[in-house]
C-alpha positions in Angstrom: 90.1 85.4 128.9 90.0 89.0 127.7 93.1 90.6 128.9 93.3 93.9 130.8 96.5 95.0 129.2 97.5 98.7 129.4 98.6 99.7 125.9 100.1 102.8 124.4 98.5 104.4 121.4 96.8 101.8 119.2 99.0 98.7 120.0 96.7 95.7 120.3 96.0 95.1 124.0 97.9 91.8 124.1 100.6 92.5 121.6 103.1 94.2 123.9 106.5 92.9 124.6 106.8 91.6 128.2 110.0 92.5 130.1 110.7 91.8 133.7 113.6 93.7 135.1 114.4 95.4 138.4 113.3 99.1 138.6 116.2 101.3 137.9 116.9 104.0 140.5 116.0 107.5 139.3 117.5 110.7 140.4 115.2 113.1 142.2 113.4 115.5 139.7 111.0 118.2 140.5 107.4 117.7 139.3 107.0 119.8 136.2 104.6 122.6 136.7 103.5 121.2 140.0 101.9 118.1 138.3 101.5 115.1 140.5 99.0 113.0 142.5 97.8 112.7 146.1 98.3 109.8 148.4 94.6 109.4 148.7 94.4 109.1 144.9 97.0 106.4 144.8 95.3 104.5 147.7 92.0 104.6 145.9 93.7 103.6 142.6 95.2 100.5 144.4 91.7 99.4 145.3 90.4 99.9 141.8 93.5 98.2 140.3 93.0 95.1 142.5 89.4 94.9 141.5 89.7 95.4 137.8 93.3 94.9 136.6 95.2 92.6 139.0 93.8 89.4 137.5 95.7 90.1 134.3 98.6 92.4 135.2 99.2 90.7 138.6 98.6 92.0 142.1 102.2 93.4 142.1 102.0 95.0 138.6 104.7 92.5 137.4 102.5 91.3 134.5 101.7 87.8 133.4 101.4 85.7 130.2 98.1 87.6 129.6 99.3 91.2 130.0 102.5 93.2 130.4 104.1 94.6 133.5 102.9 98.0 134.6 106.0 98.7 136.8 109.7 98.3 136.1 112.3 99.1 133.5 110.2 97.8 130.6 107.2 99.9 131.5 109.4 103.0 132.1 111.3 102.6 128.8 108.0 102.7 127.0 106.1 105.3 129.0 108.6 107.6 130.6 108.9 109.7 127.3 105.1 109.7 126.8 102.7 112.4 127.9 100.6 111.8 131.0 97.4 112.4 128.9 98.3 109.4 126.7 98.4 107.0 129.6 95.1 108.5 130.9 93.4 108.1 127.5 94.5 104.5 127.3 93.2 103.8 130.8 89.8 105.6 130.5 89.0 104.6 126.9 90.2 101.1 126.5 90.6 99.5 129.9 89.7 96.8 130.7 89.4 95.4 127.2 86.4 93.2 128.0 84.6 96.4 129.3 86.3 99.3 127.6 85.3 102.7 128.8 83.7 101.3 132.0 86.1 103.1 134.3 85.0 106.6 135.5 87.3 109.5 135.0 88.1 109.5 138.8 88.8 105.8 138.8 91.0 105.9 135.7 93.0 108.8 137.2 93.3 106.9 140.5 94.7 103.8 138.7 97.2 106.0 136.9 98.2 107.6 140.2 98.8 104.2 141.7 100.9 103.1 138.6 102.9 106.3 138.9 103.5 105.7 142.6 104.7 102.1 142.0 107.1 103.4 139.4 108.8 105.9 141.7 106.3 108.7 141.8 106.0 110.6 145.0 102.6 111.8 146.3 102.1 115.5 146.8 99.4 118.0 147.6 97.9 118.3 144.0 95.5 115.8 142.5 96.2 114.2 139.1 93.7 115.6 136.6 92.7 114.7 133.0 94.4 116.5 130.2 97.8 116.7 131.8 100.3 117.5 129.0 103.4 116.8 131.1 105.8 113.9 130.3 105.5 111.0 132.7 109.3 111.1 133.3 109.0 114.6 134.6 106.4 113.5 137.2 108.3 110.5 138.6 110.4 111.0 141.7 111.9 108.4 144.1 109.4 106.1 145.8 107.7 107.3 148.9 108.8 105.7 152.1 107.2 102.3 152.6 106.2 101.8 149.0 109.0 99.7 147.4 109.0 99.0 143.7 107.8 95.5 142.7 110.4 92.7 142.6 110.9 90.8 139.4 109.8 87.1 139.2 112.5 84.8 140.7 115.2 83.2 138.7 114.4 81.4 135.5 110.7 82.2 135.7 111.4 85.3 133.7 112.5 83.4 130.6 109.8 80.8 130.9 107.0 83.4 131.3 108.4 85.5 128.5 108.5 82.5 126.1 104.9 81.6 127.0 103.8 85.2 126.4 105.7 85.4 123.1 104.0 82.2 121.9 100.5 83.5 122.9 101.1 86.9 121.3 102.2 85.2 118.1 99.1 83.0 118.0 96.8 86.0 118.7 98.4 88.1 116.0 98.4 85.4 113.3 94.9 86.4 111.9 96.0 90.0 111.5 99.2 88.9 109.7 97.1 87.0 107.2 94.9 90.0 106.1 95.2 90.7 102.4 94.6 94.0 100.7 91.0 94.5 99.4 91.1 95.1 95.6 88.5 96.5 93.2 88.1 92.9 91.9 87.2 91.7 95.4 84.7 94.5 95.9 83.0 93.6 92.6 83.0 89.8 93.4 83.8 89.1 97.0 84.9 85.8 98.4 81.9 83.8 99.8 83.3 84.2 103.3 83.8 88.0 103.1 81.3 90.8 103.8 83.2 93.9 102.5 80.4 96.5 102.5 77.0 97.3 104.0 75.0 94.9 101.9 78.0 92.8 100.8 77.8 93.6 97.1 77.5 96.8 95.1 73.9 95.9 94.0 72.8 96.0 97.7 71.1 92.6 97.7 72.5 91.6 101.1 72.8 88.0 100.0 75.4 85.5 101.3 76.3 82.5 99.1 77.3 80.4 102.1 75.3 77.3 102.4 76.5 75.3 105.3 73.6 76.5 107.4 70.2 75.6 105.9 66.7 74.6 106.8 67.8 71.1 107.7 70.4 72.1 110.3 69.5 75.6 111.5 67.9 74.2 114.7 71.3 72.7 115.7 73.0 76.1 116.0 74.5 77.0 119.3 76.4 80.0 120.7 80.0 79.9 119.7 81.0 83.2 121.4 79.4 86.5 122.2 80.5 90.1 122.3 78.9 92.8 124.5 77.6 96.0 122.8 77.2 99.3 124.6 73.6 99.5 125.5 73.7 103.3 126.2 72.8 104.0 122.6 71.3 102.6 119.4 72.9 99.8 117.4 72.1 99.7 113.7 75.5 98.5 112.4 76.3 95.7 109.9 79.8 94.3 110.7 82.3 93.8 107.9 84.3 90.5 107.6 87.5 90.0 105.7 89.9 87.1 105.9 88.4 86.0 109.2 88.5 89.4 110.9 85.3 91.0 112.0 85.2 94.8 112.1 82.6 96.2 114.6 81.2 99.5 115.6 80.3 100.0 119.3 78.2 103.0 120.5 80.5 105.8 121.7 82.6 106.0 118.5 84.4 102.8 119.3 85.9 100.6 116.4 86.9 97.1 117.3 88.6 94.3 115.3 87.7 90.7 116.5 88.8 87.3 115.5 85.6 85.9 113.9 86.5 82.4 115.0 86.5 83.0 118.8 85.6 86.7 119.4 89.1 87.7 120.7 89.6 91.4 120.6 92.6 92.1 118.4 92.6 95.9 118.5 90.3 98.8 119.1 90.2 102.5 118.4 88.0 105.2 120.0 87.4 108.5 118.2 87.4 111.3 120.7 84.2 113.4 120.5 84.2 117.1 121.4 83.2 117.6 125.0 80.5 120.1 124.0 78.9 118.0 121.2 75.2 118.1 121.8 73.2 116.0 119.2 71.2 113.3 120.9 71.5 109.5 120.8 69.3 109.1 117.7 72.0 110.8 115.6 75.0 109.0 117.1 74.5 105.6 115.5 76.3 104.1 112.5 75.2 101.7 109.8 78.4 100.7 108.1 82.1 101.0 107.5 83.9 100.4 104.2 87.2 98.7 103.4 89.6 99.2 100.5 93.3 98.1 100.3 94.6 97.9 103.8 92.3 100.7 105.1 89.1 100.5 107.1 87.0 103.7 106.4 85.1 105.0 109.4 82.7 107.9 109.4 82.3 109.7 112.7 79.3 111.5 114.2 81.1 114.8 114.2 81.8 114.7 110.4 85.2 113.2 110.2 86.2 110.5 107.7 88.9 108.3 109.1 91.1 105.6 107.5 92.4 103.0 110.0 95.1 100.5 109.3 93.2 97.2 109.3 96.1 95.4 111.0 96.6 97.8 113.9 93.8 100.3 114.1 96.2 103.2 113.7 94.9 106.3 112.0 96.3 106.7 108.5 94.3 109.8 107.6 91.6 112.0 109.2 89.6 114.4 107.1 87.0 116.8 108.6 84.4 117.5 105.9 82.2 119.9 107.8 81.9 122.0 111.0 79.5 119.7 112.7 78.8 122.0 115.7 77.8 124.9 113.4 75.9 122.9 110.7 74.5 120.1 112.9 75.2 117.6 110.2 76.2 114.1 111.1 77.7 110.9 109.6 75.5 108.0 110.7 75.0 106.2 107.4 78.1 104.5 105.8 80.7 104.9 103.1 81.3 103.0 99.9 84.6 102.4 98.2 84.6 102.6 94.4 87.7 102.7 92.2 90.0 103.8 95.0 87.5 106.5 96.0 85.5 106.8 99.2 81.9 108.0 98.7 80.1 109.3 101.8 76.9 111.1 102.3 75.9 113.4 105.2 72.7 113.2 107.2 71.0 114.9 110.1 69.9 117.8 107.9 66.6 118.4 109.7 64.1 121.1 108.9 65.4 124.6 109.7 69.0 123.5 109.7 70.8 122.8 106.4 70.8 120.7 103.3 73.1 117.7 102.9 75.9 116.6 100.5 77.9 113.7 99.2 81.7 113.8 98.8 84.3 111.6 97.1 87.8 111.2 98.6 91.0 109.7 97.5 91.3 106.3 99.2 95.1 106.7 99.8 95.1 110.2 101.2 91.6 111.3 102.1 91.8 114.3 99.7 88.4 115.5 98.7 87.8 115.0 94.9 84.3 116.4 94.5 81.2 117.5 96.4 77.5 117.1 95.4 74.7 118.9 97.2 71.6 116.7 97.7 69.5 119.9 97.7 69.9 121.9 94.5 71.3 125.4 95.2 70.5 128.5 93.1 72.5 128.4 89.9 72.9 124.6 90.0 70.9 122.2 87.8 67.5 121.9 89.4 68.1 125.0 91.5 65.3 126.9 89.7 62.6 124.3 90.6 62.2 125.7 94.1 60.1 128.7 92.9 62.3 131.3 94.5 62.7 129.6 97.9 66.1 131.1 99.1 69.1 128.8 99.6 69.1 129.2 103.4 65.5 127.8 103.5 66.2 124.6 101.5 66.8 121.8 104.0 66.9 118.1 104.3 67.7 115.3 101.8 69.8 113.4 104.3 71.8 110.4 103.1 70.9 107.8 105.8 72.3 104.7 104.2 75.3 103.8 102.0 74.9 104.2 98.2 74.7 101.3 95.7 76.8 101.2 92.6 76.4 99.8 89.1 79.9 99.0 87.7 78.7 98.5 84.1 77.0 101.9 84.0 79.5 103.5 86.4 76.5 104.9 88.2 76.0 105.6 91.9 72.5 105.3 93.3 72.0 107.4 96.4 68.8 107.3 98.5 68.0 110.4 100.5 65.4 111.5 103.0 62.8 114.2 102.4 63.7 117.7 101.5 62.1 120.5 103.4 59.8 122.4 103.3 58.1 119.3 101.7 54.6 120.7 101.7 53.6 122.1 98.3 51.7 124.8 100.1 54.8 125.9 102.0 56.7 126.0 98.7 53.8 127.7 96.9 54.1 125.1 94.2 51.8 122.6 92.7 52.2 120.3 89.7 50.1 117.7 88.0 52.3 114.9 89.4 52.9 116.6 92.8 56.7 116.2 92.4 59.1 117.7 94.9 61.8 120.1 93.7 64.2 118.0 91.7 67.7 117.8 90.3 68.0 118.0 86.5 69.6 115.5 84.2 73.3 116.4 83.4 75.1 115.3 80.4 77.0 112.0 80.8 80.8 112.4 81.1 83.4 109.9 80.0 85.2 107.6 82.5 86.7 108.1 85.1 83.6 110.1 86.1 80.9 108.7 88.3 77.3 109.6 87.8 75.0 110.1 90.8 71.3 109.4 90.8 69.7 111.3 93.7 67.0 109.1 95.3 64.3 111.6 96.2 64.4 113.4 92.9 65.2 110.5 90.5 67.7 112.6 88.6 71.2 112.1 87.5 74.2 114.3 87.7 77.8 113.6 86.7 80.7 114.5 89.0 84.3 114.0 87.7 86.5 112.1 90.1 89.5 114.1 89.2 90.8 116.6 91.9 88.7 119.7 92.4 88.3 122.6 94.8 86.1 122.0 97.9 83.0 123.4 96.2 80.0 121.8 94.6 80.9 120.9 91.0 78.7 122.9 88.6 77.7 120.8 85.6 80.8 118.5 85.5 
């Protein structure tokens, strides 16, 4: 069964210590800045809780072998120092784990109000709202009359249930504990059971050497498990698999790690999008992640590159490469890891907006190493082939899919979409071959440089992978 465990931060939903103790009495404390919840909210939250959470956390919030207690000393020890907005985000974004994000804002706030009440919070005249930055401990006051805290399980049931929970948690965590760091050698020659990049190997063939399923037995396949994807948007994603863990993207900037044997959710992370972000569903898809070392590389629609710990889903680094609301660029292709560098191309560079770019980042820190414009700018190689079209009217060349890489030549192959204006009449340009404006061939540079072959122009340019400023390299 998929648990409904409330979790703080990015702790896996079923990997929380379970403690059953009597609720400690708390001294009266005034609500900080008037923050609180209403009796009506808590009553509504009780109904939502019984409908969506009680099967795992128990009708009295005392927890079970499937999920931790949501009331009592153990819960308070973890959550009293936390900010109210943290509990709300966990509730609204990740609960219940089998249907994350299915609770409305009002229902999530109501559930939180009910949890606060059962942990000593006193209802008042003000409703609990999203975005509250007050510590939970400052909101809690003695229980309202007639709402006693939950009693612990009787006698030795505590030890028995705790031991059962510990055993289950250890079994669930075992696949994550077995994860090994992904090395350069693995990326060049992956294990047959691994799928470490968009098309599995640098050459982009998309071929698996596994042979247990073949023409003779394919008709015998049956469903082993299934995992629901958010149907509100488009799904064009290729999952990654390493050491038996499947890394998934779900519409809504949700990253999930599953046990590939049985579909158990091991952890998940949701990237918060700006409330005023406006690009439509077409641009909010994703095609791939990348993996290197112990990091899962995740591009976001609003132009962030994230590195998540593969074992926990915790954010290791977060780099914003562009002001997405101003430029309207997006990340909906996928990254590639090459020699401890993350290569990622921007897309969404539609006519009348901007041109796109490719960046390289240090795998360990996210620091930008170089930037390459897919539309040649004035003063750059190929910049004079636009017949005087000003820089602000050179658009397009989106990178919709991850690059390919030739390790022997140390060469990246990057396919791009059309540049704009693409009509030769619009550009006042004709040629015998009808070519579009193109990038020029740059001199090859010694290792550790990486050369880029731009797809729409068929040209090559060399970008050194040593640190540089956040500008487009000239001829280096």
